[in-house]
N, C-alpha and C positions, 0 to 999 in steps of 0.2 A: 461548692468550694471549685476551685480553678484548678482543675487537675486531670490528668488524664493516664490510665494505665497501660501497660505493655504486659500482654501476657507471652510468657517464657515457655515453651514446651521442654520438660527435663524427659528425655526419655530412658525408662528402666530396660535394661539390657536382660533379656531372658535368653537363657543359655538352652537352645531348642535343638536336638536332633532331629526330631521326625517332621514330617508335611504337616501333620496335624498340629504339631507346636507352633509351627511359623505359621500356619492358617490363622490359629487363635492370637498368636501377636499382631498378624496385619489388622484382624477385626478390631484388636483391641485398640491399636493405634486410631483408628478411625472413630471408633467408639469414645476415646478420650477426647479426639478433636471435637466433636459433637459436645462434649460435656462444657466446654466455654459457653454454649447457649443455655446454661442452668438447667439439663436433663441427664442424669446419670441410666436412667432405664436402658439406653443402650449399652452401656457397660455391663449391667445386670444381666442383659441377654446373654451377651457374649460368655459371660462367666458360667451361666447356665447349662451352655453346651459343653464344660467341661466335665467328662465322664473319667478318663482315664486316670486312676491312682496314682500312676508314674510320672504325672505331670504334675509334681509336686510344686512348682514357682505359680501355677496357675490355681489349684486347689488350695493352695495357701491365701492367696490374694480374695478367692473367692469366700473363705472364710472370714476374712477381715472386712469385707463389705456387707456379708450377711450381720456381723456382730455390730457394724457402725450404722445401718441403714435398716435391715429387717427386723432384728431382735432387739437392736438399741440397748445393747449389754454392754457397749464400750463405756468406760467411765476415765475421766481424764481430770486432774486436780492438780494446782499448781500451788504454790508456797503461800499466795495471798489469796485468802477466802472470797476477796472482792473480783479480783480477776476471774478465779474460778465461776463464779456466779455469773459474771457477765458473758463469759466464753459459752457456758451452756445454754445461756438464753439464744444465743445466735445458732450454736449446733441444732438445737429444736428446732429453730426456724429454717434453716438450710437444709436440715434433713427431710422437712416436709414439703417445701418447695422443690427440692430435687428430685424427690419421690414421684411428684405430682406438681408439673409447673403452672397449671392452672389454680392449684390452691394458694400461691405465692401471695396474692391480696389479703386472704383471710389468716394466713400465717405471719403477716408481718403487723396485723393488728394484735393477735396475741402477743406478737415480739414488742411492740410498742407499750402494751398493758404492762409486760414483765420488767422492761427497762425503765418504767414511770416507778414501779414497787420500788427496784433495787436503787434508784435515785434518792429516792423520799429517804429511805433506811440510810444513806449516806449522807442527810442534811439537805438534799436538792429544794429548793423553792420555786415554784414555777411563776412566770411573769404574771401579772394580772389578766392578761390578754389570754396566755397560756391556760389560768386557771379557769377562764369562761369556756374557752372551746375545747379543752382538753388537752393532752400530753401531744407535743410536737417532739418528732425523733430527731429533727434537725438540732434543736435546743437540748436536748437530753445527749445526744453525743458530744458537744460542747462542753457540757458539764463532765461525761466521762472521760474525756480526752484531758481535761485540767486535772479531775482526780487521780487519774492514772499516772500522769505525769509526777505529781507531789508523792507518790508511793514508788516512784521509780522506774516506771513502764511507760513505754510510746504507744498511740495508739493510731491506726488509720482505721477512719470512719466513712460513712457516707455511701454511695452506691457506685458498685462497679455491675453496671449493666449485666443480667437483669435484677441481681439479687442486691440487698444490703450489705456492706460490708464490714469485717472487723478484723484487721492484723494486728499482732500484738509483738513487740519486742522489746529489749533489754536496754541495747548498747548502740553508739552510733561514732562513726568518726568521719572526719572531712576532707576533701581534699579539691584542688582546682584542675580540670582538665579542658582541653582544646577540642572543639566540636569542628571537624571538618566537612562539610555537605558539598553537593555538586555545584551548590551556587552561593553559599554563605559559609562563613565560619565566625567563631567567638570562643571566650570563654565562660565556662560554667562552673558554679559549685556543686559538687557531688556530695550527697550525705550516704553514707554507707551503713544501713541499718542493719544489725546483727543480732544475733540469740533469739530467735523468733520463738515464739509460744505458739502463734496461729498463722498460717499464712492465708487466711483469708477463705472465703467460699469455697474458691476453685481448688485450693489445696487440700481443703477438708473433702471435695467431691472426689479428688484423684490420688488421695495419701499422698500428697505432694510431687506427684509426677510432673504436674502442672500448677501453675501459680503466677499471680502478679509478679512481674519481674522488677517493675521499677514505675516510677510516675514522675511529673514534675508539678511545681506549685511555684508560679512566676519564674525566676530565672534559676531555679534550684531544681537539681536533679535526684530523686531518689533511688537508692539501689538497694534490693533486697539480698542480704545474706553472703555479701562479698567483703574485701578489704581495700584499701587504697592501692595494694601492690597487686591487686588481680586485674592485670590491663589487656585482657586476652580478645580476642577477636568477637566473641560473643558480647562482651562488655562495649568495645568501641562501636561495634554495628548495631545491637539490639539494644543496647541502652543509650549511647550517646549519640547514635545514629536516629534511632526512633524518636527519642525524646528531643534531641535536637531539633528535627524537624516539626515537631510541635511547637517548640518555644519559637523557632523562626517564624512559621506561618502565622501564629496568634499577634506576632508584631507584624507583619505585613499585609496580612488580609482580616484579622479580628474573627469574629465569630464565624463558624461555618458548621455545618452539618456534623454529626460526631462520627460518621462512616467515612466521610470525606478526608477526614482528618487522619482517620486511622489509615484509609486507603493511602493517602501521600506518605506518610510514616512506615508503613511496611514495603511500600515501594523503594522507598529508600534504602530499608535495611537489605533488600535485593541486590539494588545496585552497588553498594558498599560492600557485600559479602564476598567473600571467596571459598574460604574452607568450609564456610557454614551453609553455603548458597543453596545446595540441594535438601538439606535438613530445613532450612527455613521455607522454600517452594514447596515442598512436601507436607509440611506442617500447616500450611495457609491452606492448602487444598484439602486436606482433611477436616479441617475446623469451618470450611465454608458452608454457610447457610444462606438461602436466600431469604432472607427476614431481616428487614430494614430496623426493626426493633431491637436487634442484636448487632451494634456499631461493628465489634472486631470481627465478627463471623461475616455479616455481609460486606465487609471492606473485602475480606478474604474471597468471598464469592466474587466481587466484582473484578478483582485482580486476575482472577483464574479466568473468567469470563472475558475479559478485555483482552488478554493476553493471548487466549484463544482465538479469538476474532482478529487480532494484531497479525498472527501467525499464518493464518489461513484465510483469512478474508471472507468467511463465510460464518453467519451466524448460524449454532448448533453444528459446526461440521463434524463433531464427533461426539459422543456421549459424555457429558462432563467429567464424572469420575475416572474414565477409561482413557481421557486423552493423556497421550504419552509425551511430557515435556523432555524426557531422555532422549528422544529422537533429533533433539535440537541440541547446539553446542551452547555453552553459559553464555558465549560471546553473542551469539545471535539472540538469546533469550534476553540477556541485557539492553540491547539495541530497541527491543521491541518494549521493555519497560521504561527505558528512557523516553520513548516516544509517546506512551499513553500517561507518563507523568507530566511531560511538556505539553500534552492537549489539555490536561486538567489544571496546569498551573496559567496557561491562556485563557480559560475559563473565567479563573478566580481573579485575573489580572483585569479582564473585560467587565467585570460587575463592579 
């Protein structure tokens, strides 16, 4: 399926008066950033350091994580038993993979087996080819999307690297909006997806602190959990700007490596942002990982690395995580960002 995901970071505002509390919050921000790579162990490690019973906001969060991931005592049921069964299959898969990323392949096989059983109970019949080679998750997902829609639910499935995805919502509204990029402008249809039952594996991993905020399919952009009137800067920058860049690049350059696509979209966000600029930049810095198999995290890593080099003209001038972008003005940073995006555009045009 031709789509790209935008990860929006929603920050929980912990009211902490102590240095200890502020330190925990800082460590959690970084750990949540790493969760984009499909690993919640850094979050659990930070929460394990919480000992002060007076830090109720953190102890409560730790208890939620223990119930969901350690003891697996959490039980969630929806009005439709079919939707509940589908959701439980994915949360079992997510839990195993998030606790041990190396187990994802094995957990996925168990997921496919469970999905096949559920599909058959709903009347699914595999094609002759599928009967010979065994269940195919892509074919099963098509069946589930169709079945769910008949029951009044919308599904987003497929893969949000590195895990298989399941988002569930119940309502949609449409609106036409204008996308204004630095070098292109056009109008798009935006589908506002509302009343979510599942915000996908990243929402599951972070208790909806972070989750997919939107995606595009063809010339249509999907927006998570908002209404047509919610036309704030986050919407204009991190949805229309980000996904609009994907649509524009797809038309101009066709296929490109996933991380390059995200690299260009995130730079576009930063160049368009004003009020959200520093939150975006720090969010990208926190999620950055030098792992090309995780496109979003690797794109952030390349942005931070390229930006440091552009500012200092030295490779490895300062330790990556301790480099202070705050020592530079927003205008200086945007000049550097525009320059590295321009270099990337020239390399695409040369191809």
